[in-house]
N, C-alpha and C positions, 0 to 999 in steps of 0.2 A: 531142709526147711524145718526149723524146730517148731515145737508146740509152744505157743505164747501162753504165759500164766494167766492172762486175761481171758482165754477162751472158755475157762471153766464157768464164767457167768454168762456166756452168750447164749446158751441153748434156752435157759429159762427166760431171758429177755426176749428171744425170737418168738417164743410162744405166747408172750403177753403183751407185745407192743407191736403195732403196725410199721413203726420205723425205728430202726437202730442207728444213731449217729455216733461215729467214732472220730474223735477230735485228737489232736496232738501235734507236736513238732514236725517239720519236715524231716523225712527219712527215718522216722521212728518205727515204720513198718506197718502203717495203716492199710495201705493198699495190698500188701502181701498177706496180712490177716484177712481182709475181707475176701479176697479171691480165693484163698485156702479154704477158710471156713464155710463160706457160701459158694462153693465151687460149681454149683448147678444154676446159679444166678446169671442172668444177662449183666453185661458190664458196659459202662461208658465213662470216659474221663473228660471233665469239662476243661481241662487244660488243653485239649485239642480245639484249635481255632474253629474248625467247622462244626464240631459237636457244641461248642459253647455258642456259635452263632445261631444254630438250630434252636437250642434252648432257650436263648433270650428272645428271639423274634418270633418263635412258633412253638411255644411249650406244649400245646395240645397235641401237635403233631410229633414232637420230640417224646413224649411220653406214651405215643402209639408204637413209634419205632423201637424205643427201649422200654418195653412195657414190663411190669412187675410180674415175679420177684426180680429186682434189679439192683446192682450196685451202681451208685453215682458218685464218682470220685471229684474231690476238690468242689463240693456244692457252694462254698462261698464265692465262687466265680459268677454264679447265677443265682442270687438269693431270692428273687422273684419267683423261682420255680417252686418254692416251698408252699406258696399259696395254692398251686395247682396240685401238689402232692397232697395236701390238706383235704381238698375236696375229693380226691381219689380215694383216699383211705376212709373218710367219713362214708361215701357211697358204698364201697366194697364190705367194709366192716370186717376186714381180715388182718390178722397179724403176720409179722415177718414179710411184709411186702417190699421196703425200701431198705437198702443199707446205704448211708450217707458217710462220706468221709470228708474232713475239713482241717485246715491247717492254722486258721484264724480263731482264736477263742471268743473274743469280745463280741465281734460282728456276727459271727455264726451263732452264738448261744442267744444273742438278742433277737435274731431272725426266728430261730426255733421258738423261742419263748412267745413270740408274736403269732407265729402261724401254725407251729405243731405243738402248742402247750398240751400236755396230757397224752399225746400220741406217740411221742418219740422218747426212747431211753438213750441217755447220753452217757457214753463211757470215754475214758481218756487213756489213750495209750502213749507211753513214754518209751524211750529207747530201752534197750535190753537191761534187765535186771541181772544181778550177779549170778542167781540161780540159773537163768536162761543161758548165760554165757558158759556155765558149766555144762550144759548140755550139748554144746557144740563141741568143747574140748574138755579133756580131763586134766589139762595143764593147770599147774598151780598158779593161779593169778595173783601175785602179790600186790601189796598196797600201791607201790610205785608204777607197777605195770597197769593196774586197773585205771588209776588217775590219768596216765599218759594216754593210753588207748582210748579211754572213754567207753561210750556203750552204744554207738550208732550200729545198727545191724550190718551195714555194707561193709563196715571195716572188718568184721568177723567173717561174714559170708564170702568176701571176695579178696581177704587178706590185703586190705589196702594199707598203704603207709599213713599213720595217724596224721602227721603233719600236713601232708599233701591233701588228705581227706577233709581236715578242718578248715584248710585254706579255701578250697572249693566250696565247703559248706558255708563259709561266712560270705565269700563272694556271691554265691547263689542266693542266700538270704538278703544281702544288702542291696543286689540288683533287681531282684524280683519283688520280695515282700515289702521291703521298706518303701521302695518307690510306689508300690501299689497302695500302701497304707498311709503314707505320709510324704508331703511333697518337701523332701530334703534337697537343698541346693548343693550344700557341699557334703559329699558322701565321705570324704576324707575326714572331715571333722566328726562325723557320726561315728567312723571306726575308731577314732581317738577316744571318743567317749566310751565305746565297748572296752576298749584296753584299760582306760581308767577305771571302769566299773569291775572289771575282772580283778583288778588289784584291790578292790575292796570286797571282795567276796566273802560271805560269812561274817560280815561286819554290820553295824548300824548304819542304816541309809541317811547320808548327810547330803541332801540336795545343793545346799548353799556351797558346799566345799567342791562338788562335782561341777557345779556351774562354773565356779571360780577357775578350776583347772582345765576346764573344757574351753572356756571363753565364751559361753552363752549365757542366757537367762535361767532362771530357776524354772519359770513356765516352760521353757524349752526342754528342760531336763526332765520335768514332769511328763510332757507329752511323749518324749523319747522312751521313758520307762514304761509308759502305758502300751506303747507299740511293742516293746519287748515282752511284755506280758501277754498281750494279745496273741503274739505268734509263738509263745512257749518257749522263748529264749531264757527268759528268768522267772522266778516266782519269790514271793516275799513270805516270811515268817513274822506274824505280829507278836508283840510281847503278851505275856500272861497278865491279866488283871481281873480281879473279881468285877470290876465295874467294867462293863463291856464299852461304854462310852469312852473311858480312858485309853483303852486298847486300841481304839480308832484313831485317836489322835497322837499316839506316841509312836516313835520311829521303829519300823519294822527292820528286820535283817534281810539282806539280799543274797539270793542263791541262783546259780545257773542250772537249768535243767541237764545239761550236759558238761560233766566235769572235764571231758577231753577238750572241749572248745575253750574252756577257761585256762587250761594248760597251754593251749596254742596261743591265745591271745597274750599269755604272760611270757611267751617266747622260749617255752620248754620244748625241745626237740627230740628228746629222747628220754626212756625211763630213768636213767642214771641221773638226769638232771633233777628230778623230782625231789629225791631225798635231800637235795643240797638248796633246794628253793627256800627262801626265807618265809614264803607263805604255804609251806607244807602243811601245817595244822590247819589252816582255812581250806586248802584243797581237799584234804581228807574229810573234814567236816562237811563241806558241800557234797562230796561223793556219798557219804553215808545218809545225810539228810534227804537227798535225791532218791537213794535207796529205800528209805522209809516211806517217801511219797509214792513211789512205784508199788510197793507192798500194799498200800491202801487203794489206790487206783486200780490194781489188778484184782482186787476183791469188790469193786463197785463202790467203794467208800469215798467219802469227800476228803478233801484236804482240811483236816482239823488240827494242825500242827501249830505250836506256838513255841516260844521261848521265855525263860525266866531270868530276869536280872532285878536284884534288889538294889536299895540306896548305896550300899557298900560295894557295889559291882560284883557281887557273888553271881555266878551264872550257871544255868542248866541249859545245855545247848538246845535241846528239844524236849517239848512236853506233849505226848499223845493224849488227847482228850479221850476218856473212857467213862461214859455216864456223867456223873457229877465228880469224877475223879480225874487225875492225870498221872500218866505214866512217864517219871522223868528218864531222860537218856543223855548221858554224858559222851562226848566224843574226844578221843585223844589218838593222836598220830604216832605216839611213842610205840616203839617196838616191845617194850617190857612193861609189865603192869606194876603200879605203885599204888598202895593203899590210899595216898591222898588224893587219888582220882575219885574217891567216893564222898570227899568233903562237901562239895556243892549239893550233891543230892540230899545228903544228911541235913544240911542247912535249909534246903527247901522243904523237907518234910517237917522240921521244926517250926519254920514261919508260917506255914500253910495249914499245918495239922493233917496233912496228906501222909498216907502211910502205904501207898501201893507200891508193889515191887519195882525196882529201878534196873536199868541196864547201862553198862559201860560197854562202848564199842571202841577198840583200840588197834593199833597197827601191828600187834603181835599175832600169835597162833594159837592161843590157848582159850579154853572154854570153860569156866567153871562158875560156881555161886559163892559169894562172900557171906561171912556171918550177918551181914546187915540186909539180907533179902535183896541183893543185887547181883544180877547175872552179868558176867564179863564174857564178852564175845570178840573173839579175834577176827582179823580180816577175811581169813578163809572159811570162817563160820558164819559169816553175814547171811548165808542162804538159810540159816535157822533162826533168823530174826523173828522173834516174838512167835 
């Protein structure tokens, strides 16, 4: 059982908040993290029908039976419990009493903001980062192997076949979470939508095109995208604009939290197929952007990532906000570095007046600095990211 990177921020949060809420996608390791780090706490899982029934019908007796300090898994199953937790933490005025986990971002964060505002620290745990995979095995995980295998902890802990693992992951997600969050009558149509979305990964979101290809309305596509975001299947990158109002109305780019799931949805069944896939560049970009997001979440930071595209379609894949400045990151799947990889970062600097150091992350294995204050990072050095 490896030490997760996010563990570094937990001691301070436990000392300063009565409630720690760990959110993230299914199978990202939330329960394992909570039970390992808070090993002396009581534990209950609201997925258990009997436990869920007790919590929903008799919350006071439930909190006596599972008294703090306690880990309560899948808290979104009984959101009304949060009001009783609020009363308890206000009465005791102690920190580190409750560790909550949940798999649905939107509903859970709304409930917490209503009941536990100022009382709960919210942390997001995504699947393994490249650095964490390196702790499990010293194998040289290449670009194609990382994209195909993905980052679900169970694939590495239990040596699961990725194709089988993601097929089961998809079935579990569709059968359990989608049915709970949205009344979809035609699940096959929803799966078709997911595969179409995977084919547009790392591209601008065009809901009209998705609606036309799926055979549903734009409103339906918008609702489905909201559900995918709420359950951490996808995330969006908004475009860079000095005017925040413009940023909110312009099209974002779409990424999947788990690159291995994208590979499965695209029909990739082994790592050899990755390098031949026409969407290799998109897959690699998705993997790296998700890695940057994990890097921020594991340090307790928000998602502040943007992308840049000008009127001539010159694009910088990722901008990381740092104060009033932005760190530009270009992502290239090619196995060899070329100096023209730098051009869009240089154009971004000229257009915006920004002169922060930049990064190029590519599919090779070298690590060096260019004369333009740009650090080049190969796939095997992503662990040294920033």
